[in-house]
N, C-alpha and C positions, 0 to 999 in steps of 0.2 A: 543800844539805841536802834530802833526799827524805823524804816522809812516805807511809805506806800507808793507803789508804781502800778497804776491801773488795777487797783484793788488787791495787789499782791504785796505782802510785806517783805522787805529786804533788810537783813541784818547789817549794821554798820561795819562789821568785819568784812563784808563783801565789797568794800570800797578801798581805793588807794587815794590818799590825799598826802602827797609827799614832796618835799624839795629834794631833788637829786643833785648831789655835788658832782661836778665833772672834773675839777682840778683838785686832786688829792695829793699832797706832798708825799713823794716816794713811790708813786704809782704812775704807770704809763697812762696817759690820757686816752689813747685809743682803746686800751684794755678796759678802762673804767667805762667808756661809752658802750662797749660791747656787753659788759656785765649789766649795765643799766637796762639796755634794750632786752637782754635775756630775762631779766627779772620781770619786766613789763609783759613780755610774751608769755612767761610761765603763769603769771597771774591771770591773764586773759584765758589761757588754756584751762587752768584749774576752774575758773568760773563757768566756762562753756561746757565742761564736762559734768557739771552738777545736773541733778534731775530737774526736768522742766515742770513747772506747775500746770495744772489742767488748763487747756485752751491757749497755751503759749507755744510758739513755733521755734524760737531760738533765744539765746541770751544776747542782748544788745548792751551798749555802753554809752553813758553820757560822759563826755570828755571835756576837760578844760586844760589849757596849756598856756604857760607864760614864763617869763623870766623870774617872776615872783608871784605869790599868791594874790596880791592886789591887782596885778596886771593880767592875770589869767583870763583867757576868753574861750568860749565854746568852740570846739573843733570836731571834725569827724574822725573816728577811730582809725581809719586807714592813713590818715595824714600824720600820725604821731611820730613815726620813725623819721620822716622827712623833716619835721619840725625840730626834732632832737639834733639831727645832722646840721640843720641850718643854725641852731643856737651854738653848736660846737664850732662851726666855721666862723661865726661872728665873734668868737672868743669869750663866750659866756662862762662864768665860773660855775653856775648852777642853773636849774630850771625847776619849775613847779608843775606837777602833773596831778590831775584829779581824774580818776576813773571810777564810775559808779555803775555796777551791773544792774541791768533792768530787763524785764521781760519784753520780748519783741514778737510781733505778729506780722507775718508776711502779707504784703499787699499784692493782689494780682495785677499784672501789667496787661495792657491791651495787646492782643496779637497784632502781627504786622499787617494783616488784612484789615482789621478794624481801624488801625492807625491811618492807613492810606485812604480808606473810604470815608474817614471822618466820623465814624460812629462812636 
């Protein structure tokens, strides 16, 4: 299945839609958490290393996080690790994470001089 993002098609294999189990019988919970975080980082690294289409500056991600697929809400990619840690501290047995790679285009920020002068 292919999705369109800004005129660029993305394969469905470029997505993660998964419920990660935290409590697995016979395995240390902390090690499971570390393995899950590692898997997510590896996926993001793999996606970011792919060739960029024409006119694209970087690979960005649409993210949804929740304790289940039904309760998942949109979050920023930098907050994923903190949300996983919070879910683990609350005693959750599992969490749902959805990551969809999409093309990103950098926006110029106003310089400090322009911001102070109100231009």
